C-alpha angles and dihedrals in degrees: 000000000000115000091216107137116244130208134204088239092058090049094052091050091052094044094055095043098083149302095307093082092043090056094060107106108140119093116261116213113225123181115245089234093060093047091049092051091051096047095043091068095048135076118252117296100240116206122180130188144155091216108114102231118192116249093253090050091052089050092052093050094047091048092054092086139000120275099013116163110196115185117192106200121212096211143001093267092059090043093055091047090056097048096086092073098031118122094172133032126196111207132019131345133204136177094271092051091048092055091052094051109065093163095049114130106157139026123195100208114222095229143023103252118082100187091112094058111137114236091233090054092044091056095043124095091243112125115230127198123186140192098260111160092011093100096039100099095059094038093051092049090051091049091055091044093053091047094051091049087057101041095044095043093237100140097032100046112014110032091058090049092049092057088053090050091246134119121185128155116255122219124345134289087266101041126099094244084105122035135180133232098209110113094007124126123245117199115200127194107205119024096202125115097310097038096046093048092050089047092053093049092047094047101042098031102039106019091241124161111241124211122171151170129216134173093224125076095249128173109252111252118228091245093057117082096193132014121182141164119267091271088077093059100103090045090053096049100074091045094059127093087187120029115198128198105207103142127114118260108260134145087267095053098039108129090340090149097072140143093289091054096046091048089052094054124095114267087236094050130108130218122216122192109196110149115041131353094220090070091079138051103238096199092049088051092051090052091049092051096045095046096042100246087138134018099239150312138241113205127187091161133042134189091247115030121237097018112229116259089245093061112120091227086083090061093059112096093192093067132091119190142186124191101251088281100119092111095052124110141112088255091059090058090055090053091049093056094042092052094047092047090050091050091049088053091049094046093050090051094046094247128141114276127234118251100012107185124231093226095195093054094040100235 
């Protein structure tokens, strides 16, 4: 590795120059000696946040690079007072925050979705990294859990019986009260962190055929039979036995799962919503479920969260829902801290960051 000294300024210039920096995802090994030499000549790396890190998490972040000053603010007033010297922010950012932070170079966004990005921030030179892929393990496990609840009739037939202290078999060994996933086709919209993890679990765990669309020119994984651009979406829909919404919420994906899509699905197919609720038309979905256009739906996300108790989705027996919690777990928190600490190390050494967001595209 070259011993040419790197600076945070040179990194920020490279990171905002184009997609090359955003594509860097694999860890880069840097010797502790080189990092120390770089940091020794620089002023403290000042990071401010309102996120209440645990003491051991703060220690890990501060230990990621020499001379890191991490300030955990107790309230918004303290946060605003610290912005003048902040070079890095952990959490969100709006136009007001941006104006108060003249030295700001980098924001580690607190989540994966970027649909709430302020236009002023989007058009600024500030580099943003997010938590794409970090939540994918739990979300993919939830997706498979929801799907199995539907295909095996667990929530529709057996959970209600259990609460009545009963347990009787539904259907016959030959009826479609219970269906299998083996050999079925899963169509995924969005082969990012969530979509690719769901695809892997479905392919390797259940011998499903995977077809997908994605807006980026991705290499086709070995577990995906077909991968196309978004223009193939309506051709994919009728081929799928399970249709998965795993794309980010952008103007192009807003309510893309609508009445036309649900009417084009197989009557035996299932719909899974795992990324953002605004990708689907909830009333069109209710109609599809009530009138039997599709067999059922598994929803971790919903257009309005939580849905009001009067919403007709609660009258659909062929639905299983979770409350946008599929990405939650103690393990996820460990990954969050590890990724941020790694990015602090990279930033201090002038190296490309992980998960640099294309602010114009919104992911």
